[in-house]
C-alpha positions, 0 to 999 in steps of 0.5 A, a space after each residue: 567796700 564802703 568806700 567803694 560803695 560812697 565813690 561809686 554812687 551817684 551824686 544826689 541831682 542837684 537842685 532844679 532852679 525854678 523858672 519865673 512865670 512866663 510873662 503872659 502867664 498872669 496868675 498869681 499875687 498881684 501889688 498894683 499901683 498906678 494914677 487915675 483921673 476921672 471928672 467928678 459931678 459932687 456939691 451939683 457940678 462937675 470938676 476934674 478928680 486926680 489921684 491913684 490907688 493901690 490894689 492887692 489881688 489874686 489873678 486866675 485867668 482862666 477861673 469864673 472869678 478870674 480877680 479878687 482883692 482889696 485896694 485902697 485909693 485917694 483923689 483930689 479935687 481939682 477945682 475945690 479944697 479936698 479930696 476923697 479916700 476909700 477902700 475897696 473889695 474887688 472882683 472881675 470876671 472875663 466870663 462877660 464877652 471876654 474882656 475883664 470886667 468887674 466890680 469894687 465896692 466899699 467904704 470911703 471918705 470925704 475931706 476938706 478944709 471948709 467942712 468935717 469929714 464926710 463919711 460914705 460908701 461907692 461902688 464902681 464898675 471897671 474893664 480892664 484894657 490896659 487903661 482901666 476905665 472906671 465909673 463909681 458912684 457913691 453916697 456921701 454924708 452930707 454931700 449926697 450923690 457923687 458920679 464918677 468917670 475916669 481911667 485908671 492906668 494901675 501896673 503890676 508892681 510886682 508879682 508871687 
């Protein structure tokens, strides 16, 4: 009798594969990587900088805090020896006009062959529009205040 019941019992349902997230749905944990360029006013003159960054962010498009995470970046001064490294906490929202706007802030260090490392900090305002325009203001020991106006092209490299 049990052999008949075993043969007649329905087979367990096969596990259904989980479909990948829709391309239009950006929610999730993301690793963004990309280049950046800017004009930087430091030590009394303007010069171009180029570099890039890596950010690990949690995106929740419909939430008040739509982006939260952290990033590291580096920029090289094109006209002089040296550059800058920074570590940022990143936060963004769509609640101010529908465009993703955000802040990034954290410690920075200015490096160069002609001076010792100069610690400091930065605050940046950014907007995501494919290309991300950025205005960054910072202060560095001995060098004083700097202003940077530029853009980054950080693209999602991984999404979980």
